[in-house]
TISE-443586 format. One line per 4 residues: number of its first residue (from 1); their letters; for each residue x, y, z of C-alpha. Coordinates in steps of 0.05 Angstrom, whole numbers. Last residue first. Example, Ala and Ser with C-alpha at 12.3 -4.5 7.8 and 13.67 -1.06 7.14 Angstrom:
2) SA) 273 -21 143 ~ 246 -90 156
//
This chain:
85) PQGF) 1497 1413 7083 ~ 1531 1400 7150 ~ 1591 1353 7152 ~ 1629 1387 7208
81) RRRL) 1686 1413 7165 ~ 1640 1432 7107 ~ 1594 1471 7154 ~ 1654 1505 7186
77) SAKM) 1681 1526 7118 ~ 1613 1552 7096 ~ 1607 1594 7159 ~ 1678 1621 7150
73) EAAK) 1663 1640 7078 ~ 1598 1674 7099 ~ 1635 1713 7154 ~ 1687 1736 7103
69) EFVA) 1632 1760 7057 ~ 1599 1795 7116 ~ 1663 1832 7134 ~ 1676 1850 7061
65) PVRK) 1607 1882 7054 ~ 1622 1939 7103 ~ 1571 1995 7092 ~ 1519 1956 7053
61) KLAE) 1522 1897 7100 ~ 1520 1944 7159 ~ 1455 1975 7133 ~ 1425 1906 7124
57) IARG) 1445 1886 7195 ~ 1413 1949 7223 ~ 1349 1935 7183 ~ 1346 1865 7213
53) FLPI) 1357 1894 7282 ~ 1297 1940 7273 ~ 1255 1882 7247 ~ 1263 1841 7311
49) EPAL) 1254 1765 7304 ~ 1298 1750 7243 ~ 1350 1801 7267 ~ 1358 1772 7338
45) LTLA) 1415 1724 7322 ~ 1452 1772 7276 ~ 1443 1829 7325 ~ 1471 1787 7381
41) VVIF) 1531 1765 7340 ~ 1545 1837 7319 ~ 1538 1862 7391 ~ 1583 1808 7419
37) LIGQ) 1638 1823 7368 ~ 1632 1898 7380 ~ 1641 1889 7455 ~ 1703 1847 7453
33) LFPL) 1711 1841 7528 ~ 1777 1854 7566 ~ 1777 1930 7559 ~ 1709 1942 7591
29) ALGF) 1668 2001 7565 ~ 1647 1972 7497 ~ 1644 1904 7529 ~ 1587 1926 7574
25) IGLI) 1546 1938 7511 ~ 1569 1872 7482 ~ 1550 1834 7545 ~ 1481 1865 7541
21) LLPW) 1475 1843 7468 ~ 1499 1774 7485 ~ 1448 1770 7541 ~ 1394 1790 7491
17) GVIH) 1413 1741 7437 ~ 1416 1675 7475 ~ 1347 1674 7507 ~ 1317 1714 7450
13) RWYP) 1342 1668 7396 ~ 1322 1607 7436 ~ 1252 1635 7445 ~ 1246 1647 7370
9) RGPK) 1270 1575 7356 ~ 1224 1537 7402 ~ 1167 1525 7352 ~ 1213 1505 7294
5) RDGS) 1204 1548 7234 ~ 1185 1524 7164 ~ 1109 1527 7176 ~ 1107 1602 7188
1) M) 1091 1630 7256
//
């Protein structure tokens, strides 16, 4: 592990990311769950820990850059709203 990471962070990513990914897969078949949303959030959480997911995120960024630009704007807005740097 590199020095800038917190020791519990990879475990947190896995504990939250995998259930979200499973929910997303179920959500593709169930009409009341937003499957794609759960899958994208899960891939984003797991990407730093799993290289395959990181490559998938990079491919999606090239294919639909507007979505990621909008997500970056929303993230910046939320950080400003809640006083995060």
